[in-house]
N, C-alpha and C positions, 0 to 999 in steps of 0.2 A: 833724878835719883836722890835719895835721902842722904843726909850727911852723918847719920848715926852709924854705930858699929855694925858690921855684918853679923848675922846670926846663921848658923848652920843647923839644919835639921837632920838628925840621925834617924835612919829607918832601919829597924831590926827585922830581919827575915828569919823565921825559924829554920834550922838546918834541914828538917824534913821537907820543907816547901821548896827548896832550891832545885830548879830543874824539873819540877813536877807540877805543872800548872793545874790549879784547882784540885790537887791531890787525886786526880783521876787516873794517872799513869802509875803503873807498877813496873818493877824490873822485867816482868814477863811481857808487858805490852810496849815497852820502849824499843825504838829502833835506833841502833847506833850507826849514824851516817857519817861518812867522811866527805867533806865538801872541798872541791877545788882540786885541779890537777897537781898542784904543788904539794898539798897535804897527802893526796893519794900516793904521790911519788915517795914521800917520806916513809909511808907505811910499807911500801913494797921494796924500798931500797934502790930505786932507780932515779935517774935524772928527770927533771920536769919535762924535758924535751922527749925523752923516750916514752915516758908515761903518757904525754899528750898524744903521741903517735899511737900507742896502744888503745887509748880512749877513742880517738877519731876513726880508727879502723874497725872498731867493734871487738877488739881482742879481749877487752875487759868488760865484765857485766855491769856497766855503768850507763847512766843517761844524763842528759842535760836538763836542768831545771832552772828557769830564770837566767839562762846564759852561763850557768856554772855546772861543772861536772859534779855528780854525786853518786856515791856507791854505798851499799850497805856493807859494813865491816865483815859481817858473817859471810856474805856472798863472795867478798874478795878473798877471805881466808879459804873458803870452800873451793874457789877457783884454783888457788895455788896448791892446795892439798889434794885435790881430786875428789873431794867429798861432794855429795849431792846436798843441796840446801833448799 
């Protein structure tokens, strides 16, 4: 390693580019996903244990991806409000 002072490089990302890779996604094409049983539990106001039970029994419209539970926010809301999505 060199003995000189460290230099930090600042990278600026335009606000419009954050969360929108290659600017190809629009609000109409984005899918709002909730990842993990604990995060899903926070959204529905239940314990992680109860939520995990609901997930493993198929009571919630979620699936496992890469070993983690994932659910679309709109489908979760529709499930609890009785709306078709």
